[in-house]
C-alpha positions in Angstrom: 0.0 0.0 0.0 1.4 3.5 -0.9 2.8 5.3 2.1 3.3 9.1 1.8 5.4 10.7 4.5 6.3 14.2 5.4 9.8 15.4 4.8 11.9 18.5 5.4 15.1 17.1 3.9 14.3 16.8 0.2 14.2 19.5 -2.4 13.3 20.0 -6.1 15.3 22.4 -8.1 14.4 24.2 -11.4 17.2 25.2 -13.8 16.8 26.4 -17.4 19.3 25.8 -20.1 19.7 27.3 -23.6 19.5 23.9 -25.4 19.2 20.1 -25.0 23.0 19.5 -25.4 23.7 21.9 -22.4 20.9 20.4 -20.4 22.2 16.9 -20.9 25.7 17.9 -20.0 24.5 19.6 -16.8 22.4 16.5 -15.9 25.3 14.1 -16.4 27.7 16.4 -14.3 25.4 16.6 -11.3 24.4 13.0 -11.4 28.0 11.8 -11.6 28.9 14.0 -8.7 25.9 12.5 -6.7 24.5 16.0 -6.2 21.1 14.9 -7.5 19.3 11.6 -7.6 17.3 12.3 -10.7 17.1 15.0 -13.4 14.1 15.4 -15.7 14.7 17.3 -18.9 11.7 19.1 -20.5 12.7 20.4 -24.0 11.3 23.3 -25.8 9.7 25.6 -23.2 9.0 29.2 -24.1 10.4 31.7 -21.7 9.5 35.4 -21.4 11.6 37.6 -19.1 13.3 40.9 -18.3 17.0 41.0 -19.0 19.2 44.0 -18.8 16.3 46.4 -19.0 14.6 44.7 -22.0 11.8 42.3 -22.4 13.1 39.1 -23.9 11.6 35.8 -25.2 13.2 32.6 -26.3 13.1 28.8 -26.3 14.9 27.0 -23.4 15.1 23.6 -21.8 13.9 23.0 -18.3 15.7 20.7 -15.9 13.9 19.5 -12.7 16.4 18.1 -10.3 15.6 16.1 -7.1 18.1 16.2 -4.2 18.5 16.6 -0.5 18.9 19.8 1.5 22.5 18.5 2.4 23.5 18.4 -1.3 21.8 21.6 -2.3 24.7 24.0 -1.9 27.1 21.7 -3.8 24.5 21.4 -6.5 24.1 25.1 -6.8 27.9 25.6 -7.0 28.3 23.1 -9.8 25.3 24.4 -11.8 26.5 28.0 -11.6 30.1 26.9 -12.5 29.2 24.8 -15.5 26.2 26.8 -16.8 26.8 29.0 -19.9 24.4 31.8 -18.7 25.8 34.8 -16.8 22.9 34.4 -14.4 21.4 30.9 -14.6 18.1 30.1 -13.0 18.5 28.1 -9.8 15.3 27.9 -7.8 14.8 25.3 -5.0 11.4 24.2 -3.6 11.0 22.2 -0.5 9.3 18.8 -0.9 6.8 18.7 1.9 5.8 15.0 1.4 6.4 12.1 -0.9 6.3 8.3 -1.3 8.6 6.8 1.4 10.2 4.4 -1.0 11.0 7.2 -3.5 12.4 9.5 -0.9 14.5 6.7 0.6 15.9 6.0 -2.9 16.6 9.7 -3.5 18.5 9.8 -0.2 20.6 6.7 -1.0 21.3 7.9 -4.5 23.0 11.1 -3.5 25.0 9.4 -0.7 26.6 6.6 -2.7 30.2 6.8 -3.7 30.7 6.9 -7.5 31.9 3.5 -8.7 31.5 4.0 -12.5 30.3 6.8 -14.8 
């Protein structure tokens, strides 16, 4: 039977990238470093935003990363370092509850030592 539990130690992060190649590279980097357990890549989103005083629009790729609060700072450092944008999006949301088995898997996935890439 499904068992949802409350949590304060898991987060979901949104990051946009200019293209699929960049998104995949970022995903591989953070997964190999065990900074995220899972990265979903959603191609072809339309973004509208203010940049340097002008209204801009363009097509981007959205990454949804799942990690723990303990790994969040390291994740942010890596994304900012490897991202081609001057000011990349990095927005974290607390996960208030989730399936116990999924959250346990998430936790184990970011704690394991890398054995192969």
